[in-house]
C-alpha atoms as one frame of an Amber mdcrd trajectory, in Angstrom:
protein
-122.212 -38.665 -11.217-121.906 -39.227  -7.290-118.999 -37.541  -5.247-116.211
 -39.964  -5.923-115.468 -39.967  -2.316-118.676 -42.239  -1.849-118.100 -44.344
  -4.820-117.666 -47.985  -4.276-114.708 -49.875  -6.360-117.395 -51.392  -8.491
-119.499 -48.518  -9.384-118.028 -48.473 -12.902-120.099 -51.580 -13.521-123.264
 -49.506 -14.036-122.247 -48.221 -17.318-122.230 -51.991 -18.553-125.307 -53.131
 -16.944-128.175 -53.980 -19.733-125.219 -54.282 -22.265-122.668 -56.964 -20.722
-124.841 -58.157 -18.028-128.401 -57.769 -16.137-128.277 -59.222 -12.693-126.467
 -57.974  -9.576-122.923 -59.054 -11.086-121.633 -59.740 -14.126-120.166 -63.247
 -14.750-116.605 -63.773 -15.066-116.734 -63.885 -19.065-118.650 -60.686 -18.845
-116.004 -59.087 -16.508-113.416 -59.903 -18.854-115.299 -58.436 -21.909-115.917
 -55.306 -19.606-112.204 -55.002 -18.953-110.940 -55.826 -22.301-113.437 -52.714
 -23.417-111.821 -50.391 -20.790-108.225 -51.389 -20.925-107.522 -53.244 -24.513
-104.005 -52.392 -24.509-102.692 -52.998 -21.311-100.629 -56.042 -20.610-102.984
 -58.872 -19.454-100.736 -62.368 -19.189 -96.946 -62.290 -19.025 -94.330 -64.681
 -18.152 -90.520 -64.526 -18.246 -89.074 -67.736 -20.112 -86.516 -66.194 -19.530
 -87.446 -63.224 -21.923 -90.684 -61.381 -21.377 -93.751 -62.879 -23.344 -96.771
 -60.811 -22.705-100.246 -60.575 -24.570-102.700 -57.417 -24.007-106.320 -57.725
 -22.717-107.460 -57.408 -26.584-105.243 -60.218 -27.547-106.181 -62.394 -24.849
-109.875 -61.908 -25.395-109.817 -62.736 -28.935-107.770 -65.986 -27.866-110.420
 -66.779 -25.270-113.214 -66.280 -27.514-111.380 -68.632 -30.394-110.836 -71.471
 -27.878-114.285 -71.214 -26.681-115.758 -71.413 -30.067-113.522 -74.678 -30.639
-114.753 -76.244 -27.342-118.604 -75.745 -28.557-117.814 -77.204 -31.953-116.641
 -80.296 -29.718-120.131 -80.113 -28.335-119.040 -78.832 -24.858-121.331 -76.213
 -23.485-123.548 -75.308 -20.633-123.204 -77.730 -17.725-120.260 -79.574 -19.275
-116.999 -79.765 -17.177-113.528 -79.303 -18.346-110.419 -79.838 -16.236-107.432
 -77.730 -16.385-104.072 -78.835 -14.702-100.576 -77.658 -15.168 -98.049 -75.175
 -14.135 -99.079 -71.633 -13.756 -99.037 -70.015 -17.060-100.835 -67.754 -19.632
-101.956 -70.968 -21.495-103.717 -72.168 -18.229-105.478 -68.961 -17.928-106.667
 -68.956 -21.342-108.120 -72.402 -20.918-109.652 -71.615 -17.878-111.418 -68.451
 -19.182-112.272 -70.136 -22.589-114.132 -72.917 -20.789-116.181 -70.190 -19.123
-116.670 -68.655 -22.138-118.001 -71.667 -23.733-120.748 -71.727 -21.130-119.140
 -74.862 -19.357-117.578 -75.322 -15.722-114.024 -75.458 -15.235-112.224 -77.974
 -12.883-109.015 -76.735 -11.985-106.522 -79.943 -10.640-103.539 -79.441  -8.617
-100.196 -80.159 -10.912 -98.542 -81.714  -7.846-100.961 -84.681  -7.505-100.068
 -87.996  -8.835-101.445 -89.137 -12.270-103.969 -91.598 -10.541-105.117 -89.078
  -8.274-105.664 -86.591 -11.257-107.551 -89.723 -13.059-109.863 -89.544  -9.829
-110.607 -86.128  -9.809-111.458 -86.098 -13.418-113.831 -88.842 -13.229-115.431
 -87.651  -9.946-116.078 -84.161 -11.585-117.253 -85.962 -14.778-115.002 -83.688
 -16.815-115.423 -84.107 -20.662-112.159 -82.476 -21.860-108.685 -81.768 -20.410
-106.069 -79.071 -20.795-102.683 -80.516 -19.479 -99.160 -79.355 -19.337 -96.322
 -80.834 -21.482 -95.111 -83.358 -18.779 -98.126 -85.338 -18.586 -99.701 -84.671
 -21.734 -98.656 -87.959 -23.582 -99.884 -89.996 -20.531-103.404 -88.756 -20.562
-103.967 -88.381 -24.312-102.980 -92.349 -24.421-105.219 -93.401 -21.631-108.068
 -92.252 -23.696-110.169 -91.813 -20.558-111.461 -88.313 -21.418-114.192 -88.269
 -24.113-114.058 -84.550 -25.328-110.168 -84.686 -26.207-107.067 -83.831 -24.303
-105.210 -80.447 -25.273-101.995 -79.217 -24.537-100.754 -76.137 -22.343 -97.354
 -76.113 -23.853 -96.183 -75.750 -27.284 -94.315 -78.868 -27.217 -97.367 -80.678
 -28.114-100.276 -80.718 -30.510-102.936 -79.842 -30.342-101.879 -76.675 -28.277
-104.384 -74.494 -26.695-103.369 -71.387 -28.671-104.103 -73.187 -32.008-107.510
 -74.303 -31.154-110.173 -72.619 -33.445-113.476 -73.289 -35.154-114.565 -70.812
 -37.728-118.192 -72.147 -38.221-119.453 -71.883 -34.651-121.995 -69.682 -33.314
-122.154 -67.237 -30.304-121.739 -69.599 -27.086-124.601 -69.731 -24.897-124.016
 -67.013 -22.085-123.843 -68.459 -18.578-125.439 -66.151 -15.671-124.196 -65.172
 -12.429-125.996 -68.151 -10.520-124.273 -70.752 -13.060-121.762 -73.213 -11.610
-118.167 -71.548 -12.884-115.903 -73.941 -11.050-115.500 -77.062  -8.933-112.491
 -76.707  -6.951-111.140 -79.681  -4.715-110.118 -78.877  -1.400-106.677 -80.168
  -0.205-106.150 -82.209   2.862-109.375 -84.134   2.499-109.113 -87.815   2.975
-111.115 -90.375   1.463-113.786 -88.973  -1.148-112.380 -85.709  -2.566-114.894
 -82.886  -1.993-115.272 -80.549  -4.848-116.602 -77.181  -3.873-119.021 -75.622
  -6.357-118.405 -71.882  -6.869-120.705 -69.890  -9.158-119.832 -66.873 -11.334
-121.653 -64.698  -8.633-119.521 -66.138  -5.961-116.230 -65.299  -7.302-117.028
 -61.842  -8.865-118.902 -60.537  -5.546-115.873 -61.713  -3.588-113.628 -60.090
  -6.069-115.300 -56.763  -5.791-116.281 -56.713  -2.000-112.654 -57.467  -1.063
-111.808 -54.306  -2.775-113.726 -52.379  -0.100-110.527 -53.332   2.338-107.975
 -53.251  -0.591-107.599 -51.035  -3.117-106.166 -52.297  -6.713-105.408 -50.155
  -9.756-105.056 -50.926 -13.495-101.373 -50.067 -13.167-100.603 -52.832 -10.590
 -98.650 -55.731 -11.470 -99.900 -59.016  -9.615 -97.485 -62.061  -9.276 -99.149
 -65.509  -9.514 -96.704 -67.445  -7.736 -98.895 -69.797  -5.920-100.669 -72.450
  -7.809-103.675 -71.100  -9.693-105.947 -73.988  -8.994-105.955 -72.889  -5.422
-108.690 -70.668  -4.484-106.534 -67.970  -2.791-104.385 -67.562  -6.015-107.374
 -67.957  -8.668-109.368 -65.083  -6.825-106.767 -62.963  -4.994-104.528 -62.800
  -8.221-105.977 -64.159 -11.208-109.530 -62.616 -10.972-108.765 -59.461  -8.780
-106.253 -58.528 -11.659-108.680 -59.023 -14.439-111.398 -57.138 -12.479-109.291
 -53.757 -12.881-107.228 -54.090 -15.903-104.179 -54.967 -14.025-101.191 -57.356
 -15.407-100.869 -60.772 -14.117 -97.184 -62.310 -14.169 -97.013 -65.879 -14.088
 -94.365 -67.595 -11.717 -93.640 -71.048 -12.797 -91.332 -72.253  -9.765 -91.223
 -71.773  -6.243 -87.377 -71.350  -6.268 -86.359 -68.020  -4.452 -83.864 -67.246
  -6.990 -86.201 -67.532  -9.642 -88.857 -65.216  -7.636 -86.528 -62.508  -6.810
 -85.506 -62.411 -10.641 -89.302 -62.281 -11.656 -90.167 -59.599  -8.801 -87.629
 -57.293 -10.171 -87.807 -57.637 -13.958 -91.712 -57.235 -13.901 -91.670 -54.688
 -11.230 -94.162 -56.331  -9.216 -96.558 -54.263  -6.978 -98.905 -56.875  -5.609
 -96.906 -60.034  -3.969 -99.020 -62.630  -2.655 -97.707 -65.760  -0.959 -97.995
 -68.111   1.761 -96.294 -67.323   5.498 -93.346 -69.870   4.656 -92.353 -67.945
   1.676 -92.457 -64.598   3.589 -90.324 -65.939   6.178 -87.678 -67.111   3.771
 -87.645 -63.804   2.203 -87.494 -61.980   5.516 -84.707 -64.266   6.803 -82.487
 -63.470   3.455 -83.068 -59.708   4.020 -82.220 -59.821   7.663 -79.212 -62.456
   6.869 -77.899 -59.637   4.191 -78.203 -56.908   6.906 -76.276 -58.968   9.481
 -73.620 -59.840   7.006 -72.584 -56.175   7.092 -71.672 -56.240  10.887 -73.343
 -55.961  14.243 -73.410 -51.916  14.215 -75.278 -51.702  10.759 -77.613 -54.469
  12.042 -78.498 -52.710  15.535 -78.686 -49.375  13.425 -81.291 -50.890  10.974
 -83.396 -52.647  13.757 -83.655 -49.423  15.530 -84.870 -47.351  12.299 -87.154
 -50.089  11.459 -88.575 -49.591  14.995 -88.891 -45.967  14.444 -90.263 -46.360
  10.951 -93.105 -48.966  12.141 -94.066 -46.306  15.041 -94.112 -43.413  12.814
 -96.352 -45.720  10.480 -98.717 -46.865  12.986 -99.147 -43.228  14.404 -99.486
 -41.078  11.277-100.129 -43.674   8.473 -97.142 -42.303   6.672 -94.567 -44.593
   5.398 -90.899 -43.728   5.719 -89.620 -47.271   5.376 -89.854 -47.255   1.669
 -87.208 -44.296   1.320 -85.114 -45.471   4.467 -84.693 -48.814   3.316 -84.856
 -48.720  -0.604 -81.219 -50.026  -0.825 -82.315 -53.198   1.184 -85.722 -53.674
  -0.383 -83.889 -53.033  -3.969 -81.423 -55.876  -3.033 -84.216 -58.044  -1.933
 -86.221 -57.133  -5.243 -88.736 -55.813  -3.361 -88.553 -52.335  -3.978 -91.487
 -51.902  -6.486 -93.641 -53.954  -4.309 -96.779 -52.013  -2.855 -98.741 -54.634
  -1.069 -97.712 -58.193   0.244-100.871 -60.335   1.142-100.195 -63.359   3.024
-102.744 -66.072   3.099-103.195 -70.055   3.131-102.191 -70.014   6.805-101.497
 -68.098   9.947 -98.602 -65.593   9.916 -96.534 -64.636  13.093 -97.369 -61.086
  14.073 -93.440 -60.623  14.243 -93.083 -61.331  10.481 -96.076 -58.850   9.816
 -94.505 -56.388  11.726 -91.014 -56.528  10.332 -92.224 -56.064   6.923 -94.403
 -53.031   7.678 -91.418 -51.353   9.489 -89.351 -51.965   6.318 -92.001 -50.090
   4.256 -93.879 -52.550   2.673 -97.623 -52.706   3.054 -98.186 -55.968   4.526
-101.664 -57.280   5.064-103.169 -60.694   5.696-106.647 -62.048   4.903-108.867
 -64.981   6.020-110.952 -67.242   3.933-111.813 -70.888   2.790-112.025 -72.507
  -0.570-116.011 -72.708   0.378-116.188 -68.960   0.484-114.424 -68.030  -2.917
-112.369 -67.720  -0.779-111.971 -64.081   0.704-113.998 -63.137   3.966-111.476
 -60.930   5.698-108.592 -58.569   4.819-106.601 -56.233   6.939-107.085 -52.679
   5.193-103.617 -50.890   4.802-104.848 -47.683   6.380-106.055 -49.454   9.614
-104.349 -52.756   9.861-104.184 -54.735  13.269-101.044 -57.230  13.524-102.813
 -59.746  15.529-106.047 -59.681  13.356-106.371 -61.488  10.193-108.488 -58.698
   9.103-111.484 -56.822   8.767-114.881 -58.650   7.750-115.594 -57.532   4.077
-119.029 -55.880   3.093-121.984 -58.570   2.459-120.287 -61.206   4.462-122.456
 -61.785   7.490-120.060 -63.473   9.948-120.991 -64.452  13.450-119.588 -66.410
  16.312-121.464 -69.531  17.507-121.205 -70.647  21.219-118.346 -68.273  22.244
-116.186 -69.521  25.482-115.129 -66.930  28.308-112.791 -64.964  25.979-115.518
 -64.751  23.097-113.952 -67.425  20.879-116.098 -69.893  19.084-116.868 -71.592
  15.644-116.825 -68.965  13.011-120.025 -69.209  10.603-120.804 -66.997   7.661
-123.546 -66.165   5.199-123.347 -64.283   2.006-122.917 -63.856  -1.674-119.391
 -65.497  -1.649-120.423 -68.733   0.027-120.403 -71.791  -2.086-123.493 -73.732
  -3.776-122.428 -76.926  -2.187-120.086 -80.080  -2.755-120.396 -81.539  -5.972
-122.733 -84.685  -5.829-122.406 -84.871  -2.000-126.119 -83.719  -0.481-125.080
 -85.208   2.893-121.810 -83.574   3.258-123.229 -80.341   1.881-126.028 -80.466
   4.520-123.487 -81.112   7.284-121.455 -77.532   6.949-124.747 -75.501   7.134
-126.347 -74.688  10.388-130.090 -74.810  10.395-130.632 -71.166   9.605-128.214
 -71.555   6.747-124.803 -70.221   7.813-121.693 -71.941   6.411-119.709 -73.499
   9.269-116.082 -72.755   8.760-114.713 -75.343  11.251-112.224 -72.458  12.482
-112.433 -70.834  16.019-112.027 -67.251  16.446-113.552 -63.982  17.683-114.534
 -60.742  16.306-113.478 -57.161  18.189-115.889 -53.983  18.000-114.864 -52.912
  14.680-115.484 -56.295  12.940-112.051 -57.401  12.898-111.462 -61.215  13.124
-108.989 -62.937  15.293-108.304 -66.596  14.638-107.365 -69.026  17.639-107.403
 -72.229  15.691-109.039 -74.869  13.935-111.642 -76.985  15.904-110.399 -80.197
  14.862-106.862 -79.674  15.606-107.636 -78.662  19.401-105.522 -80.112  22.140
-107.579 -80.417  25.576-104.922 -80.471  28.577-105.359 -81.952  31.826-106.351
 -78.771  33.291-109.153 -78.871  30.827-107.449 -75.912  28.773-107.912 -75.661
  25.168-104.901 -75.006  23.201-104.695 -74.565  19.431-101.421 -75.942  17.937
-101.395 -73.043  15.432-101.012 -70.510  18.154 -97.878 -72.589  19.280 -96.353
 -73.080  15.944 -96.394 -69.392  15.195 -93.909 -68.679  17.897 -91.098 -70.823
  15.902 -91.589 -68.791  12.448 -88.577 -66.679  13.003 -86.302 -69.401  13.873
 -84.373 -70.415  10.754 -83.309 -73.515  12.045 -86.779 -74.959  12.013 -88.095
 -75.841   8.411 -91.427 -77.410   9.626 -92.943 -77.793  12.913 -96.139 -79.661
  13.932 -97.386 -79.477  17.481-100.308 -82.012  18.414-101.726 -83.439  21.728
-100.844 -87.038  22.909-101.949 -89.253  25.529 -99.245 -90.191  28.071-100.074
 -93.822  29.052 -98.982 -93.589  32.540-101.134 -90.767  33.378-105.177 -90.420
  33.213-106.854 -87.351  31.994-105.984 -84.578  29.305-103.473 -84.569  26.535
 -99.760 -83.538  26.750 -98.226 -81.506  23.958 -95.592 -82.724  21.686 -93.780
 -80.911  18.923 -92.374 -82.849  15.595 -89.520 -80.568  14.285 -87.666 -81.185
  10.821 -84.500 -79.167  10.922 -83.537 -76.797   8.137 -81.100 -78.885   5.977
 -79.076 -76.107   4.328 -78.347 -74.491   7.877 -77.266 -77.802   9.490 -75.374
 -79.027   6.413 -71.921 -79.500   8.141 -73.618 -81.182  11.277 -75.709 -83.418
   8.857 -72.438 -84.664   7.292 -70.724 -85.549  10.679 -72.741 -88.718  11.498
 -73.997 -89.036  15.331 -72.290 -86.145  16.844 -73.757 -83.937  14.224 -77.180
 -85.330  14.962 -76.762 -84.479  18.857 -75.727 -81.128  17.870 -78.743 -80.630
  15.704 -81.099 -82.044  18.413 -79.397 -79.949  21.047 -79.975 -76.630  19.026
 -83.813 -77.609  18.421 -84.310 -78.479  22.203 -82.686 -74.955  23.149 -85.035
 -73.308  20.610 -88.093 -75.129  22.358 -86.977 -74.116  25.718 -86.741 -70.433
  24.501 -90.208 -70.478  23.046 -91.491 -72.622  26.039 -90.569 -69.311  28.219
 -92.833 -67.198  25.935 -95.834 -69.545  25.946 -98.237 -69.629  29.049 -97.762
 -72.707  31.350-100.395 -74.862  29.850 -99.372 -74.303  26.097 -95.561 -75.464
  26.686 -94.375 -78.402  24.806 -93.501 -81.502  26.799 -91.921 -83.741  24.174
 -89.970 -83.044  21.033 -89.275 -85.406  18.108 -86.843 -84.294  15.533 -87.475
 -85.908  12.321 -85.008 -87.019   9.404 -87.620 -86.551   6.735 -89.793 -83.616
   6.074 -93.530 -84.081   6.761 -96.125 -84.272   3.884 -97.264 -80.886   2.783
-100.204 -79.719   0.652 -99.456 -77.492  -2.410 -99.484 -74.378  -0.564 -97.071
 -76.082   2.067 -99.565 -76.832   4.864 -98.251 -79.741   6.768-100.931 -82.829
   6.387-101.609 -83.251  10.168-103.240 -86.485   9.863-100.567 -88.416   7.669
 -97.717 -87.771  10.024 -96.120 -90.171  12.337 -93.515 -89.543  14.679 -91.221
 -91.250  17.300 -89.915 -89.404  20.282 -86.205 -89.007  20.467
C-alpha cells in the first residue's frame, strides 16, 4: 500500500481489476457493481414526495439487473438504443442504468421538449424502447412508434419500470469501456439535432479525473436538481455520487420553496446549479439580511469581507460558524460545496458565497467532453477562472491574440466519439491533429487555470475593431434583481458604415415590478427608467468599447434551454 498522500481518488479500483473490469477504466455498469460491493447499505437514490423514499445501493443494484434482464428478453442488447425521458427521479436513474446493464445504449431526452420534438429524437437515434413519465405515457404508448415497447417511470401506469422482470434470462453481454454508453442531444442546435456519442470510458474517466480537483466522499449527499438528461447533472451529480457510494436526492421541480425544503430535509452537502439559480438564492439571503435593518446589513457585509479575506489568506473558513444562522435560514447550513456550471457566473456572486462560508467552485466543459474539463479546486480557487484543467485533458489555445486569448481545443479520454450518424459534422469539430474544437475563446495562466472570454460565434466586432464578448457584459448584470434576463448582441446601425454597435435586450423581473406593471403606461415608463439607470451604472464599469448603446425592454421573456441559457438566435427585439 503506497503512502495515502500520493494515492489518487481512483486507486481503490485496483482491487477490482480482473474481476469487475479489465481495461483502464470500468464501465458505468462495472462501476455501479463495485460501489454496491463497497457500500451495499448506503442510501443510493432518494426522493421527497413529500415524505422520504429511499433505496440502498444493494436494492438499486438488484432492481437494475432485473430490469436489464427484462430488456434482454425483449431482444434489446448490444448496440440497441433505449430512450429515457421524464422528470428527475429514482426511476429515471434505474431505467438509465438498466439500459446500460443490458449492454445497450441510453438516449436521455429533454422532458421539456414538445412531443413532436421527442418523436424526432427517438427516430433520429433509432431508439427501440422508451421509458417515459406519466404525463406523456399514454401519448407515446398509443402512437406505436417505438417497436420495443413503452414503459412508465411512474406508478400511475403499467408497465411500471420497477415491476419489469424476466426470470429466464441469461446474464447480459457486458459492454466494454470503448462501447457507446449514451447519445446526448445538445441544446441550442438548429436544424438537424446533433447526438453526441459518449462511451463508458468517456464518462468514467471524466468522473474520476475531475476528482483530482474536487474531493467527494461516500458520506456526501448530492442534489440532482438540474435536468438529468443534461451532461452536467448526469456526470457531476449522478455519476460522481455513484462512483463513491454517495446519496443522490432527486429534485423534481425548479421551485425555490421546494428546493429549500429538499436541501434542509436531505441535509444536502453537494449542491450543483446554474448561475441563475445561485443568483436567486443569494438575492434571497441578502434580502433577508437587509430586512433586519441597515446596521445589521452593514455589519454582515463587513464580516463577510473579513471572512473572505481570512479564507483566501489562510485557507481556513470562518464563515460557516459566523453566518450559521443566516445559512440555516437559507437551508444551506449543511452544504459543503456549491458548484456552478452551464454558463459563466459573475465573480461577485462567487465571492459572496465564499465569504458566507460556502466553498463555491465553478467548472467548465461541454457535452462533447463528458462534460468536465476544468474545475476550481477548493483549496486554491481563482475567482475569475473557470478552474484548473483536470489531469489527462490536454487543453491548448489556438491562434492566440495579443492578450493570449484564442480558441480552446482539447484532446483526452473524455472527448466524445463523434456525432451520431453525422460524419461531416464530426470531422468539422476536430483539428487536423485530432483536437476537439470547443468554439469557446479563452486563455490559460501559468498554473494551467482556464479563463473564458466568450463564444466564438457570439463575438461582436466594434467599429474600432475591438472584440467584445456579450457574456462578459451580461455577467455585469447578475447582481441586479430588477433584471430577470439580459441578452447583449451586436447590431448594424444603418446610418453608419463599419463595425457593430452594442445593444441589450432586457426582460424585467415581473415580481419586483408587480405594482408598476399593473399601472399601465406610467408603470411601463417607470420600469424602463429603472432599467436604463441600471444600464448606465453598468456602462460606467465597462471599458468604453464595451458600452451598451441601445436598450430594449421586453414584455415577454426570451426563450431559454432547460438549463436557462437564452436561445440567442431565436430572439427578436424592437428598440424602445
